[in-house]
N, C-alpha and C positions, 0 to 999 in steps of 0.2 A: 160353357167355356174351361168346365174344368173336367168334364171328359175328351174332348176334341182334349188339352191338354195331355188329360194318363195316356190317351190312343198313342200321340205323337210321343213320345216317351216309355213306354213300349218299345214303338216301334224305332229306334232311336239304339235301344239298348238293344238287339235285336241284331241291328246293322255291325254293332262295334262289337258284340260277341261273335258274328258270324266272319268281323276280317280278316283276324289276325287267322283260320282257317285259311279261309281262299290265298293269302299269301304262302303259309307253307304249303299247302296242296299246289300253286304255283312254285317255286321254286324244290319237291321235290320232286317232279316233273323236267326240272332242267338239266342238261342234260353234265354232269357234271365235271368237271378239268381239270387235271394233277400235271404240272411237270414234274415229269418224274428224272430224267439226268442235263444234264449242261454237260456238252464236251468241251472245251473252249485249246483241247490239244494242236487244232493248227489255226490257232488265232491270229487274224483276225477271223478267220471265218469262224462262227458260233453256231454248235448244235446246237438245240434243243429240241428234247424228248417228249413227246404231249400225248395227254394217256384222258380218251371223252370216254366214263361210261354212265350210267343209268345213275339210281336211287339203287339199285339191288345191283353194282358193282357189276353187273356187263357192258359190253363196246358202245358205243352208239355207231353208225358210222352217216360221221357227216365227206361234209364236201367238206377237205383239204385248204381251200382255195377260200374258204368263210375261217381258216383261224387268221389273227393277230398278232404279232410280237411289238412288245414294246421296250426297246432302252435305252433308261429315262427317261421314259417322256414320249422319245420320238418314236412314230412306226418306220418298221423294217421292211424290206420289200429280200422277201427270198430267193438263194439263186436257187435251191433244190429244196422239191418236197418228195420225200418217200414214205413209205408203210403207209395203217389205215386203212387198209383194202377193203372189200369185203371178202370174204370167206372159200376159198380158192386159187385168191388171186394171193401175188409176192406181198411177203414179209418181209418187213428187216431181221439179218442176225440179231441173234442175243443171249449170250451167254451164260448161262445159270449156274450157281453153287448150291447145291440139295446141300444142307445143313439139318442132319438128322439126329434126336434123341438117341441116345441107343441105352439112358440108364438105366437100373434096376428097377425102376417103376414101369418102363414099358413093358413088362415081360408079361403083366398081371392087367386084365379081360382082352385077352391079343392085341392087344396095343400096336406093340412093335410089329404087327402077320398085318395088318389094317395099313399101316401107316407102309410096309412094306409096297407094298398093292398100288399105294394113293401115288404115293415116285413116282411106280413106273406105268402110269396110267399119265404122269408128266414126263416121261422122258417119252412117251410112244407117240405124243406130238409132235415131237424134235420137225424143224421144218427144214429143209437144204441150207445151210449157212451157220444153224445153229452150233455149240456148242455145253457140256451138261460137265458140271464134273462131280465128285461126292465125300465130304469129308458128315466123319461121324462123330461123337461122342461120346463120355459119361465125367469121369476127371480127368482125364484125357481126353488129348486133341489125337483124331488120326486121318490123313488124310487115302480113302478109299480108293479111290476113283478121279487121277489131277482130270483137267479138262479133257473131254473127248469129244468127239462124231459118229462114233460108233456108238449103236443102241445098244446093242446085242452085248458090250463088255460091260457100260450103263446095270442092263439089268440083274447079272450078274453078280455084282461088286453090290447092286440092293438086296439082292438073296441069300449074300451072306453072312449083312450081317449078324448079330448077338449084341445081346442085353452085358453092361456090365453092373457097372454099384451109384456113386449118385453126378453129382449135375455142372458142369462146368459151362458154361451158354457164352458169355463173352469169351470166352477161353474158345470156343467153337470160331466166332465169327470173327476176330480178329487174323487169325487162319484164313480162312475166306478169306478174307479182304489180301492180306499180304498174295496170294494165287491167285488173284484178279487187279492183281498191279500193274504188268504190260499189260494188260488187256484193251484192246481199243473196239468201239463203238456201247451200245448200247450192253452191258453190262448187271449180272444181280443178285443179291442172297435168297433163298430161299428159307427160311430157320423154322425146324419141328419143335416142338416140344411139351413138355406133360405138366410139368411141374417149375419149380424155385431154382434159380442156382444160386447155387451152393459151395461151390469149391473153385470159382475163382476168384485169380487177380486181377484182370482189369476186369473193370465196368463197363457198366455202359454209356459215359462222359467219353472211355477212353475208342469206344467204337465208332462214333461219331464223328469222334475226333481226328480219328485213323481215314477216315470218307472224307473228309471235304466239306464241304456244302452244299456238293452236288456231283459225288465221284461216280457212284451208284445207287442203287436202292433196296434196300432189308426187309421186305417182307416177312414177318412173324403168324404159323400159323401156334392155335395152345388143342390139345389135343387131353380132353380129360370132364375131369365135373370140377369148375371153378368154385361150386360150394363149398370143397376139401378146405380143411386148414393146413396148416405145417407143409414141408415140404413139397405133400406132394400136388398141394393146392399150387395156381397159376397166381401171377402176376399181373391181371390185363394192362392195368397202370401202367407199368414201364416196359411190357412188350406193343401196345400199344402207341406209347409214346416212342417207343425206338423206331417205329414204320412211320409214323407221321410224319416226327424230322427227319430223315433220310428217305422220304418220298414212293415209301414202301405200303402196302397196306396188310391189315389188320385181320384175322378170322379165325373164329375158335367154334371147333364140332365136339361132337359127343358121342360119336359112330362112327363105323369107317365108310360108310358112304356119303352124307356127308365134308369126308375130312377127302376124299376121292373130286367130289365135286370138286370142293378148295380149290387144290393142284389143278385140276381139271380151268378153271375157272380164272387161276392165275394168268395160267399158258393161252386161255383165249386172250385177255385183258395184254399182255405181253404184246403176242402178234399183234395186234391191229392197231399198235399207238402209232404216232405219224414223228419221222425221223425230219426238220424243219431246220439247214442251216439260211446264212444270212452274213453277209459283213458287218458289224459293227464301225460303226463312226468313229470313235475313237481308236482310233490302229499302237496306240504303243501300251507294253506292258509298264504300266502304272503303280502297280498293285493297289489301284482303287477300284472297288466295288461295283462294277453295272445294275443298276436295278432293273428288273426285269416283269413283265406284262404277258400275261396269254388270257384273250380272249376269245370267243366266235364273235364274225360280222354279224353289226345292229344288236348284242346278247346284252346283258345287264350283266353274268354272272362274269366274274374275270379269276385269276390266281398270280399270285405277286413269290416271285421266290430271287438269288441273282447270285454273279457268277464273282471271282477275280480272275480278270488276264493274270495273273501272278508277275512276277519282275521287283528282285530285290531292289534293286538301286532306279529308278524311271530311266525310260528307252530317250533319246532325243533324235530327229530327223538327217541327213548327214547333212545341210544346211547349217542346222546346228553342229553338229562336229567341228566346222572349219570354220564357223567363228568362234569355239571353244578354242580350238586349237591359235587360231591370230590371239585372241586376247591371254591364255599360260606364252607366247613365245616373249607379246609386250612386256606381263609380268615378269617373267626371267632375266631379260633385259634390261629389264628396272631394278633390278633386284639383283646382279652383279657389275654392273655401269658404277656404282666405288670405288670398289672393287679394280676396277679395269682402270680406274683416272686414277687409284693411286698409287700402279706396279708402273702407271708410265711415267707422273713425277719423278718413284724416287730415281728411273732411268738414267732422268733428264737433271737430275742435282746433282749423282753423284761424279766427278771429272774419271775418266779411262785413266787407268794405268798399264804401264809397261809391262807386258810380260817376267822381263827380263834383270830390273836395278832397282834401288831404289829414288835413284835423283825425281825434284820432279823436273817436266817438260818446260825449255824452254831457261830454268835457273843452272846458275853453279855455286853451290860451295865457296861458299865465303869465309877463309877463317877471321876468328874473332881477333880485332885488332886488342895488343896489350904494352899500349901504349910506348912503342918505335916511336923513335926519332929519326923524319926523311930528311939524311944533307943533303943538299947540296954543291 
């Protein structure tokens, strides 16, 4: 009997120890979904950009009809679905601001040369409708090339980069946000750094606040040796946090080939995104956050996000405005009614006078009697 119990116990332990690995394996094989951007500039039309990748960060081809979007728990019916096609098919236009570190440390081990080649490999993957700009930074921020569709101009701008002094990455990200403010559609920032920020007046919190909850994404690429201490070391925690909070991706490279691979992967992921538009059932810009959930049909994995339709004052419908106007007029009438009543009462209580004299109407002044005796 003891032997049987021992065998059962061993089998249970083996099953229990194997169980978590089964779950992890299933999770790793499942597609990874991300909400990369929410555009509500044409509210109540809401456009959600969705990325689907595998555990290695590579795009996964899926049927767009299997993407389910819920707003505040209610399933939305898409009115337009674009992107997410296979290689060679039309992808959604993407606007990218490349932000590149040209601090003095980038001059070591040919890192700047490697960064230039990697950035140009990204530019050379541009599709029709895409546009790219280039910002460089050391202690200062330089707009090297404004947004353009001209790949040759971008490559020339990249080739002209030269190293400077210290690092002001957050200042550069703030400038990149400003450059993208008036741009519609899918937009992203890809920032490259090989060290810690030591000269910025802005902070990571300023960058995230400037973006808002869903304005664009920031992907960060660390380039160098993570084991290095001091200003040449990387603050991976900060870079990962920045990317996660803005819907972007963090990647790390130690050599030129790995760096080029990260830029090209970024391009593939962006070009594979799905753009799904639906009409929000809550059509008023009331300043209240809407919760979003995106999942795949029949899939257990889902991702959550939110957006705010804006609106300083709550919007109301036309019928509500009519009701409001009637109520307002009624309140004004009640406010001025006592004043009008008093004016009317004064008008009736004061006798009118002739314009030319001081005599009372219908009366003649009588001289006062002074003791006269009337003689008969």
